[in-house]
C-alpha positions in Angstrom: 94.7 118.3 97.9 93.6 114.7 97.3 90.1 115.3 98.8 91.4 116.7 102.1 89.8 119.7 103.6 91.9 122.9 104.3 92.1 122.1 108.0 93.6 118.6 107.4 96.0 119.9 104.7 97.2 122.7 106.9 97.6 120.4 109.9 99.9 118.1 107.8 102.0 121.1 106.8 102.3 122.4 110.3 103.1 119.2 112.2 105.1 120.1 115.3 103.8 123.7 115.4 102.3 125.0 118.7 99.2 126.4 117.1 97.4 126.2 113.8 95.9 129.3 112.3 94.0 128.8 109.0 92.7 131.7 106.9 89.0 131.6 106.2 86.8 133.5 103.8 85.7 136.4 106.2 86.9 140.0 106.3 85.6 142.6 108.7 85.6 146.4 108.5 84.4 149.0 111.0 82.4 152.1 109.9 80.4 154.7 111.9 77.5 155.0 109.4 75.9 151.6 108.5 73.2 153.3 106.5 75.6 154.9 104.1 77.7 151.6 104.1 74.6 149.6 103.2 73.8 151.9 100.3 77.4 151.8 99.0 78.0 148.1 99.3 74.6 147.0 98.1 74.0 149.5 95.3 77.4 150.7 94.1 79.4 147.5 94.6 76.5 145.1 94.0 77.3 142.8 96.9 74.5 140.5 98.1 73.3 141.5 101.6 72.9 138.2 103.6 72.0 139.6 107.0 71.5 142.9 108.7 71.3 144.0 112.4 71.6 147.4 114.1 75.4 146.8 114.5 76.4 144.7 111.5 75.9 144.1 107.8 77.0 140.7 106.3 77.7 140.5 102.5 78.5 137.7 100.2 81.0 139.3 97.8 81.6 136.2 95.7 84.9 135.0 97.1 84.7 136.2 100.7 82.1 137.4 103.3 82.4 141.1 104.2 81.3 142.0 107.7 80.6 145.7 108.1 80.5 146.4 111.8 79.3 149.6 113.4 82.2 151.3 115.1 83.3 154.7 116.3 86.5 154.7 114.3 87.4 153.5 110.9 89.7 150.4 110.8 91.4 148.9 107.9 90.0 145.5 106.7 90.6 142.8 109.2 91.3 139.3 107.8 89.9 136.3 109.7 91.6 133.1 110.9 90.1 130.0 112.2 91.5 128.1 115.2 90.4 125.0 117.2 90.4 126.9 120.5 90.2 130.7 120.9 91.3 130.4 124.5 94.4 128.5 123.6 95.1 130.8 120.7 94.8 133.8 122.9 97.4 132.5 125.4 99.7 131.5 122.6 99.5 134.9 120.9 100.0 136.9 124.1 103.1 134.7 124.9 104.4 135.6 121.5 104.1 139.4 121.7 100.6 140.0 120.5 98.1 142.3 122.1 94.4 141.3 122.5 92.3 144.1 121.1 88.8 142.7 121.7 88.0 139.3 123.4 84.5 138.0 122.6 85.0 134.5 124.1 84.9 132.2 121.1 86.4 134.9 118.9 88.8 137.8 119.3 90.7 140.5 117.6 94.5 140.6 118.2 97.2 142.9 117.1 100.5 141.3 115.9 103.9 142.7 116.9 103.8 144.8 113.7 100.5 146.5 114.4 98.3 144.4 112.1 94.9 143.4 113.5 93.4 140.0 112.8 90.2 138.2 113.7 90.3 134.8 115.3 87.2 132.5 115.1 86.9 129.3 117.0 85.7 126.4 114.8 
């Protein structure tokens, strides 16, 4: 990429696009039992635990960060995308048929028209 970062490279590719969504190295999952999840991901999988709270475990898996969030229901893995403005991305996504699942201000989950959930993080 001739020394350009991913954001610059993607920006060049998407000139004229209304919004820029760039994948990042984060994936989230939601599980009810964080204690069992910690045992599995730390001991069985051998992922390196970076941080731990009552509601989240953060792992370095080697190529991506895995966020294990405490949740009432199991959700498939949620890929993460970076944007310049979460507020602008939210409006753009809603105008284009997406549903906001969880708005956290500078980050949000949205469901695309096909039912796939993504995470948006403001950079």
